[in-house]
N, C-alpha and C positions, 0 to 999 in steps of 0.2 A: 504494500500500500504506500503510495507516495502522497506527500502533502501538496495540494494543488491550490492552496489559499495563502494569502499573506495577511498580516495584521491590518494593512491598509484596506484590503477588500472586506475584511470581517469587522472593521471598526464600526462602532455605533455612529449613525448619522447625527446623533444628538451629542451635546456635551455630556461627559460622563460624571453625573452627579447622582450618587446612589445612596440607598439606605438598606441595611440588613433587616430582614424580618426573620426571626429565629424561632426555634421550637418553643421558646419562652412566650412569644406572642401567640403561637398556636394553642398554648394551654388555656387561653381565655377567649379563643375564637369559637364561634358557634358552628359545630360540625353536625348538628342534629339532623339537618336535611339540606338539600342543595340550595334552596332559596335563601335560607338563613345564612349559610356560608357565603353565598354571593353578596348578600346585603352587607355583611360584616366586611368582606374584602373590598367591596366597592367604596365604602366609607374610608377605609384605610388608604386605598390607592388615590382617592380624591384628595386626601390631605397631603400625600406625597407630591402629587402633581401640582397642587396649589402652592406648595412651598418652593417650587422651582426645580424639584428633583426630576431626574430623567430615567433612572434605572432602579428597579427593585431586585434585590438579591434575596430570594426566598429559599429558606431551608426546606428541602424536599426529601432528603435522606439523612436524618440525624443520627440514627442508631441502627444502621444496617437494615432499615425499614423504609417504607415509601409513603409519601402523601400523593400517590398516583397509582394507577393500575399497572402492576408490574408482574412479569413472569419470573423475575429473579429475586425479588425482595417482598416480604409480607407487608401488608398495610400497616402503617404506623399506629402505635397505641394512642397517638395524639388525636386520631380521627374519632375513635369510639371509646377509648379507655382500655381497649384490649388489643394487643398486637395481633395482626393477622385477620382481624374482623373487618369485613367490607362495610364501609359507611353508606353504600348505596349510590354513591356518585363519585366522580373523579375530581378531587380538589385541584390538582394541577391544571386540568383542562379549563376549569373556571378561572383560576389565577391568570393563566396566559391570556385568555379571552378578555378578562376585565382589565388587565394591565394595558393591553393594546388599545382597548376602548378609551382608556384614560390618557393615551399618548405616551405611555411608559414602556420601556423595555423590561423583559423578565429574564433574569439569569437563575438557573436551577443550581442551588447551593447543596453540595454533597460533602458529607464527612466520609472519607474513603474507608477508614479502618475501624472506626468505633462501632461496637455492637451494644455495649451496655456500660454505663459509668455512673458511679454514686447511686446505685440502686435504680437507675432509670434506663429502660423501662423496668417496672417491678417484676414482670414475668415475660418470658419470651415465647413466641409462637413456635410450633413444631417446624415451621418452614424458615425460622431464623437460621442463618448460617452457623450460629453457635450450637444449634441442635442438629442440623442436617450435615454439617461438615466440621465436627469438633476438632479434627486434626488440623484444620486451618486456623485455629483460634488459640490465642495466648491470654493468660489471666494476669492482670496487674492491679494490685491494691483493690481486689474485689471487682474490678471492671474486666470486660471482655473485648479483645481487639483482634482483628485479623492480622496474620503474620505477614509483614511486608516482604519477607524473603521468598515466599512461595510463588512459583510460576502460576499455579492455579488461581491464587488470590489476585494477582495482577491481571490475569486474563478476565476474571469474573468482574472485577471493578470496571475494567475498560469496556466490557460488554454492557455493563449497567449504564455507562455513559452513552453508548450507541443506542440503547433502548430509549433513553430520554430524548436524544437528538432525532431519532427516527419517528417517534410517536407524538412529539409536541413541538409547536412552533416557537420554541424558546430562542432567546437571543444570545445566550451564553451558558457555559458550564463554569461553576465556581467552586474551587476547593479552598478550605480554610487551613488553619495552622495545626490541625490535629493529625500529626504523622506518628513517629515513634512515641509511645507513651512513657518510656523510661530509658535511662542510661545503663541500667543494671545489666551486666554481662550475662547473667543467667537467663535473661529473657529469651534469647535465641542461641544459647550456647551449643546445643546439638546441631542446629542448622549451620552455624558458623564452623564448627569442627568438621562437618561433612564437606563444606565448601573448601576448607583448607586441605582436607584429605584428598580432594579431587584436583589439587594443584593450584587452588586459588592463592593469590599473593597479596591481596588487599588486607590492610588492617581492619579490625572490627569496625572502627568508626567509618572508614572509607567504604567498606562493604555495605554497611547500613545506608550510607548516603547514596550509593549506587543503586540499592534496592528501591529507594524512594524515587530517585531520578528515572529509573526504568519505568515505574508506574506512571509518573507524570508524563513522560514522553509518549507512552502508549495512549494515554487518555487525550493528550493534545492531538495526536495523529488521528484518533477516531473522531474527535470533535471537528477537526478540519476536513476530514473526509466527508463529513455531513454539512459542511459550510457553517459551522457554529464556532464562535470564539471561545477561548479557554483561558481562564484567569485564576490566580492563586493569591490568597491573602495570608502571608506568613506573619510570624511574630515581628514586632517592631525592633526588638533587640537582635541585631544582626548575628552576634556570636551564639546566642541561644539557638537560633535556627540551625547553625552548622554543627554545634556540639551537643545539644540537648535533644533536638528532634530530628537530627540528621537530614535536614532540608538544605540542599546545596543551592541556596538562593543566588549566590554569586555566579554559579554556572547557568542557572535558569535565566538570569538576566543577560549574560554575556554571550550565550550560544543560542542560535535559533533552534526551534524544535521542541521547546518545553512549555512555553506560555506566551500568550499574546500580551498579557500584562501581569505585573506583580504589584500588589497593593499592601505594603507592610502596615501593620496595625500600630501606628504611632500615637499611643493613647495617653501621652503626657502633655502637660501644658507648656507654653513658651517660658514660663517662669519657674519650671520645676528645678529643684536643687536639693541635694543631700550633702550637707557640709559644704565642701568646696567643689563637689562633683556636680556638673551640669550636663553630663553626657547624655542623659535620657530626656533632657528638655527638647521640646518639639523641633525647634530649628536645628539643634545639634544632631539629633537623631536623623532628621531629614538629610542633613549635610552628609552624613556617613553613607546613606543610601545613594545620594546623588553622585558621590565620588566613585561608585562602582561602574565598571565598564558595562555598556548596554549594547546588545546586538541591534542592528537596524530592524525595526518592526516590533520590538519589545518595549511596551510602554511601562512607565513607572507612575503609579497613582499612590494615594495615601489613605489609610483607614483612620478615621478620627473618633475619639472616645466620647460620644454624646452621653454615655452612662456616667461620666464624671461630673455632669452638671450638678452643682450644689453640694456634691460629696467630695470633690477634689481628687487628686491623683497620688495622695500620700505625702505630698510636699507642702509644708506650711507656707512656704514662700509663694505657692501658686493658688492658695485658697481664694484670694481676692479675685484672681482671674476667672476661676470657675463659678464665682458668684456675681460676675459682671453682667451677664446676659448677652455677651458677645465673644466668648472664648472661641467658639467654633469659627465664627466669622474672621477673627484675627488669624486663626490657623489657615483658613482658606486663602486669606490675603497673602500669607507667607508662601503658600503653594503657587499662587498666581505669579508672585514676584520671581519665583524660581522656575517658572515655565512648566509646572506640573499640570497636566491637562485634566486630571480627574481625581475624585475623592469619593469615599463612602462613609456613612455615619452609622456607628454601632450604638444603639439600635433603635428601631421604630418606637417602642414604648417610652424610651428615654426622652424622646422629642414630643410625641403626640399623646401619650397616655401616662405622663409622669405624675403619679399621685403624691410623691414626696415634695417635688419642687415645680408645681404646675405653672406658676407665674414666670419663674425663671426659665423654664423650658420654652414657654411661649415667646419670651424675649429672644431667646437663642434662635428660634425658628424665624421670627420676624426680621431680626437683623440679618440673618443669613439670606432670607428671601430678598431683602433690599439690595444686598450686595450682588446677588445673582441677576436681579433686574438691571442694576446699574451696569454690570459687566456686559449683559446682553445688548444693552443700548450702545 
């Protein structure tokens, strides 16, 4: 299979201004019947469009399950309370239709390896891969994760991407930062020993990074074969990606064939500081990413932490910033000054259903909307 598309051909015709809608939003969305779901979704998407956003990144496979009709994954417990139970309608079909009706693009957000974490979901369907293919699964701190080193796992996840691209008029496939769940050498010691016994020469860390890169390249190729863009939102901390989750983001940026865009989650304020350390401050972290080589056609966007509104980012020096009502707008201004063409906000509830800081969240939305309007003019 050869890649026949370029980022330019797959790029959104709209400016890339996105918001994440996560499984946390689905927990209070009405899935009782199709009309109720459509009404809830329509209201959410209307707010996104009114704020000047152009893309919705909707989590459709959070725990090896699906918010859509799939032959590969059971229906998510988020639809009915029970994993594997058919809600009687296809949520993703409604999502795509409503997003396009509201002038928005819809990217399908997939967690590639995670099957269960922190007791979610509470019980698994007989068709969960944890049950049907237990040999593909690793346990970490009570959670269940697909083994990134297995050929069958990589092929299955890539086929899941193809299923989404073939069956829905989605505008993109989106992976987030959930890759290797641990650095513990015992996680895949048997697999690594087998690799070495077969003549493999890579260190454990490099081997793990190669496993993830192999999956990413497969999924990119499948998405492009279907004419769909493929993007990844890694951690904002560059080193953590490389050494904690084995995500070779420097390679994915500098070589074609891995992603159309990377969107690091830079969830700290401009005034973040810890002692004399300002490395995680928004502009400092952004500068580190900007300094990386980028292949032609690979875009760099930024994920912004809307969930920090009112609560801060752990730095006393930036609390005033997160209580100003325009923290996100200042960060977007910083992006524009650096020529960064896109951003996404984590997450929908923090902006539009913020019960802790409703007035502050509204201020953030309003000032950001004003900036977007001014920039468009």
